[in-house]
C-alpha positions as CSV (number, residue, x, y, z in Angstrom):
1,Q,53.5,-38.7,11.7
2,T,50.5,-40.9,11.0
3,L,52.8,-43.5,9.5
4,A,55.1,-43.3,12.5
5,D,52.2,-43.6,14.9
6,G,51.0,-46.7,13.0
7,Y,54.4,-48.3,13.0
8,A,54.8,-47.6,16.7
9,M,51.5,-49.4,17.4
10,Y,52.8,-52.5,15.6
11,Q,56.1,-52.2,17.4
12,Q,54.4,-52.1,20.8
13,S,52.2,-55.1,20.0
14,T,55.1,-57.2,18.7
15,G,58.0,-56.0,20.8
16,G,60.0,-55.4,17.7
17,S,62.1,-52.4,16.8
18,I,61.6,-49.6,14.2
19,A,64.2,-48.3,11.8
20,P,63.4,-44.5,11.7
21,V,63.9,-44.1,8.0
22,G,61.1,-41.5,7.5
23,F,62.5,-39.4,10.4
24,A,66.0,-39.6,8.8
25,W,64.6,-38.4,5.5
26,K,62.9,-35.5,7.3
27,D,66.1,-34.7,9.2
28,A,68.0,-34.6,5.9
29,V,65.5,-32.3,4.3
30,D,65.5,-30.0,7.3
31,D,69.3,-29.9,7.7
32,P,70.8,-26.6,6.6
33,A,74.2,-28.4,6.0
34,Q,72.8,-30.3,3.0
35,T,75.5,-31.3,0.5
36,F,73.0,-31.6,-2.3
37,D,69.4,-30.6,-3.1
38,T,67.5,-33.1,-0.9
39,A,64.6,-33.2,-3.5
40,G,67.2,-35.6,-5.1
41,L,66.3,-38.2,-2.5
42,W,63.2,-39.0,-4.5
43,A,63.0,-40.3,-8.1
44,G,61.0,-38.4,-10.6
45,D,57.8,-40.2,-9.6
46,G,58.0,-38.5,-6.2
47,S,57.6,-41.9,-4.4
48,H,60.6,-44.1,-5.0
49,P,64.1,-43.3,-3.8
50,T,67.1,-42.4,-5.9
51,L,70.6,-43.7,-5.1
52,H,70.9,-41.0,-2.5
53,G,67.6,-42.0,-0.9
54,S,68.4,-45.7,-1.0
55,Y,71.8,-45.1,0.6
56,L,70.2,-43.0,3.4
57,T,67.7,-45.8,4.0
58,A,70.4,-48.5,4.0
59,A,72.5,-46.4,6.5
60,V,69.5,-46.1,8.9
61,F,68.9,-49.9,8.7
62,F,72.6,-50.6,9.3
63,A,72.6,-48.3,12.4
64,Q,69.4,-49.8,13.7
65,L,70.4,-53.4,13.2
66,Y,74.0,-53.2,14.4
67,D,73.7,-50.3,16.9
68,Q,76.7,-48.7,15.2
69,S,77.2,-45.6,13.2
70,P,77.3,-46.1,9.4
71,E,79.8,-43.3,9.1
72,G,83.0,-44.4,7.4
73,L,81.5,-47.5,5.7
74,A,81.7,-48.2,2.0
75,Y,79.3,-46.5,-0.3
76,P,78.3,-46.9,-4.0
77,Q,81.0,-45.4,-6.4
78,E,78.3,-43.3,-8.1
79,L,77.5,-41.5,-4.9
80,P,79.8,-38.4,-4.2
81,A,81.9,-39.0,-1.1
82,E,80.7,-35.7,0.5
83,D,77.1,-36.8,0.0
84,A,77.7,-40.3,1.4
85,A,79.4,-38.9,4.5
86,W,76.6,-36.4,5.1
87,L,73.9,-39.0,4.6
88,A,75.7,-41.5,6.9
89,S,75.9,-38.7,9.6
90,I,72.2,-38.0,9.2
91,A,71.4,-41.7,9.6
92,A,73.7,-42.0,12.7
93,A,72.2,-38.9,14.4
94,T,68.6,-39.9,13.7
95,T,69.0,-43.6,14.7
96,L,71.6,-43.4,17.4
97,G,71.1,-39.9,18.7
98,G,74.4,-38.6,17.7
């Protein structure tokens, strides 16, 4: 929340927009309909994203930048289709409200 508050301060002072990546990650972790263990969003160092985490982040940025759902878009071959669909739905819900 502290990071979100800091970003909001910068957003207000610049008039820019914020891609709610951190909130999407939290929503993914909290979602009981997870298609995989969401600890798998983070690499072994506990800081950097895995392919799953990177895809969720990219999906949030897509939704924020284009004001469109990332659902149904292409995804990396290495990512299981079920996981990609679920991550895209999390990104859409968090960013677009549905």
